[in-house]
C-alpha positions as CSV (number, residue, x, y, z in Angstrom):
1,M,-94.6,-7.4,22.4
2,R,-96.1,-10.6,21.0
3,R,-97.1,-8.6,18.0
4,I,-93.7,-7.2,17.3
5,T,-92.3,-10.8,17.6
6,L,-94.7,-12.2,15.2
7,G,-94.0,-9.3,12.7
8,I,-90.2,-10.0,12.9
9,L,-90.8,-13.7,12.4
10,W,-92.9,-13.1,9.2
11,F,-90.3,-10.6,8.0
12,T,-87.6,-13.1,8.4
13,L,-89.6,-15.8,6.6
14,F,-90.2,-13.3,3.8
15,L,-86.6,-12.6,3.4
16,S,-85.6,-16.3,3.6
17,W,-88.0,-17.5,0.9
18,P,-86.0,-18.7,-2.0
19,S,-87.9,-17.2,-4.7
20,Y,-87.4,-13.7,-3.3
21,L,-83.6,-14.1,-3.0
22,C,-83.0,-14.6,-6.7
23,A,-82.6,-11.3,-8.3
24,A,-81.3,-10.2,-11.8
25,T,-79.2,-7.3,-12.8
26,E,-79.9,-5.4,-15.9
27,T,-78.2,-2.6,-17.7
28,V,-80.4,0.4,-18.4
29,R,-79.4,2.8,-21.0
30,M,-80.7,6.3,-20.8
31,P,-79.9,8.9,-23.6
32,I,-79.1,12.2,-22.4
33,T,-78.5,15.5,-24.2
34,L,-75.3,17.4,-23.6
35,D,-74.9,21.2,-24.2
36,Y,-71.4,21.1,-25.8
37,S,-71.0,24.9,-25.8
38,L,-71.6,24.9,-22.0
39,I,-69.0,22.1,-21.5
40,R,-66.6,24.0,-23.7
41,S,-67.1,27.2,-21.7
42,V,-66.6,25.5,-18.4
43,F,-63.4,23.7,-19.8
44,I,-62.0,27.1,-21.0
45,Q,-62.8,28.7,-17.7
46,Q,-61.0,26.0,-15.7
47,A,-58.1,25.0,-18.0
48,Y,-57.5,27.7,-20.6
49,T,-56.7,30.6,-18.3
50,H,-54.1,32.5,-20.4
51,P,-55.1,35.3,-22.6
52,G,-56.6,34.3,-26.0
53,E,-58.0,31.0,-24.6
54,R,-54.7,29.4,-24.1
55,A,-53.4,26.9,-21.7
56,V,-49.7,26.4,-20.8
57,P,-49.4,23.2,-18.8
58,L,-45.5,23.1,-19.0
59,D,-43.2,26.2,-19.0
60,R,-39.6,25.5,-17.8
61,D,-36.3,27.2,-18.0
62,N,-37.5,30.7,-19.0
63,S,-39.7,29.3,-21.9
64,C,-37.0,27.0,-23.3
65,T,-39.2,24.1,-22.7
66,Q,-43.0,24.9,-23.3
67,I,-46.2,23.2,-24.2
68,E,-49.0,25.6,-25.2
69,L,-52.6,24.7,-26.1
70,W,-55.2,26.8,-27.8
71,E,-58.6,26.7,-29.6
72,P,-60.2,24.0,-27.5
73,G,-62.9,21.9,-29.0
74,V,-65.7,19.8,-27.6
75,G,-67.9,17.4,-29.3
76,P,-69.3,14.0,-29.7
77,E,-67.4,10.9,-30.7
78,Q,-69.6,7.8,-31.0
79,S,-70.9,7.4,-27.4
80,M,-68.0,9.5,-25.7
81,L,-67.0,13.1,-25.2
82,K,-64.3,14.2,-27.4
83,L,-61.9,17.1,-26.3
84,G,-59.5,18.6,-28.7
85,S,-57.0,21.5,-28.9
86,N,-54.1,22.9,-31.1
87,I,-50.9,22.1,-29.5
88,K,-47.3,23.7,-29.9
89,I,-44.3,22.0,-28.2
90,R,-41.0,23.8,-27.8
91,A,-38.1,22.1,-26.4
92,G,-34.7,23.5,-25.8
93,L,-31.6,23.9,-23.5
94,P,-30.8,26.9,-21.5
95,I,-27.2,28.3,-22.3
96,E,-25.6,30.7,-20.1
97,T,-23.6,33.4,-22.0
98,F,-20.2,34.5,-20.6
99,N,-20.7,38.4,-20.8
100,S,-24.0,38.3,-18.9
101,K,-25.7,36.3,-16.3
102,S,-28.8,35.8,-18.2
103,K,-29.7,32.6,-20.0
104,K,-30.5,32.2,-23.4
105,C,-32.5,29.3,-25.0
106,K,-30.9,27.1,-27.6
107,V,-33.6,25.3,-29.6
């Protein structure tokens, strides 16, 4: 019991010693290599799920309002990862015709 008490006392003195309490933080930079083709394939698998590697994040009013993305690209941009894509935006208003109950898009 006395040995444990002495060990706790030494440990407490060690922690309270001023020179051990001062610590410095330092930023460490580690260069890593990224496989952009792997990142691109995972990106396509997760986001570009329509045929022809296309993504449609917005499709409303029977395709009157639509955003379509295709040909995704992944690459380096300074120290960051750059994601790019072709984009097509279509905006219109659905108009109901008198002779049928279907709606047509007026772009």
